[in-house]
N, C-alpha and C positions, 0 to 999 in steps of 0.2 A: 026276187022271191026268196032266194036263199038267205039274204040278210034279214028279211022279215022274220023267218023262222028262227034264225040264230039269235036275234035280239029278244024274241019271246022266250027262248030257251034260257038265255042269260038272265033275263028278268025273273023267270020262274025259279031258277037256281038261287038267285039272290034273295028272293022272298022266302023260300024254304030255309035257307041258311039263317036269315035273320029270325025267323020264327023258331027255328031249332035252338038258337042261342038264347032267345028269350025264355023258352020253356025250360031249358037246362039251368039257367040262372035262377029262375023262380023255384025250381025244385031244390037246387043247392041251398038257397036262402032258407027254405022251409025245413029241409032235412038237417041242416047244421044247427038250427036253433033248438036247443034242448031246454024247454021251459019246465020240465019236471024236476030238474036238479037245481037246488038253490045256489046262488053265486057264493064264491068263497073270496073274501070273508062275508059273513052274513051282515045284514043291515045293522043290528045292534053292535056287532064288533067294529064295523066301519065307523059308526057314530061315536063309539067310545074312543077310537083312535083319533078321530077328528077333533073331539073335545079336548083330548089330551094335548094335541098339537096346538090348539088355540090357547090353551092355558088360561091365564087370567082374563083374556079377552072375551071369554064366554060370559062375563058379567054384562057385556054390552051387545053381544051378538046372540041371535037365536036362529035355529035351523029352519029355513024356509022350504027347502025341497031336497030330495035325495033321489038319485037315478043311477041304476046299475048299467054300465056299458061294457060291452065285450070288446076287447082290443082287436082280435082278428076274427074269431068265430066262437061259438059257445063252448067248444071244447078247449079253447084257449083261456088265458087269464082274464078275469073280470076286474074292473075298477069301479069304485063308487065315486060319484060326483055329488058332493053335498054343498048346497048353497046356503051361506049364513048371511043374515041381514042385520044391520045395526039400526038403531032408532034414528040416527042422523042420515040414513039413506045409503050408507056404505055397504057394498056387497063384497063378500069374500067367498071364493070357491076353495073347497078342500077336496083334494083327490086322494082317495085311499085305494091304491092298487093291491092286487093279491100278493105282491112282493113285500108289502108292509111299509115301504118308504112313502111317507105322507108328504104331499105337495100342497102348499098354500099359495093361492093366487088372489090378488085384489082384482076385482072386476069393476069396470066403469059403470056408474049408475046412470039411469036415465035422467035427462035434464028436466027440470020443472020450473 
């Protein structure tokens, strides 16, 4: 009889702990996201840096999408990921972090 009550107590403690961790992580996710403050750099600034980094290649590439991603949390630095697409199907990702150092990566295209 003692093991029955002990196992129920352990199970209840485990359930409460898991539920508590879930609630705290959901709160932290929502509390740390600050959607009122625009990311730094702004989208026009990030696009300008990306186009400058591509240089003459902008004649064959056009911007397909842009996405602001936070590196750690919203109070931390933000980086922009801009996807450029060429008419021959080539994808190129340009990452513009808040530090200003632009990173250009070729991405594999889907097979057709």
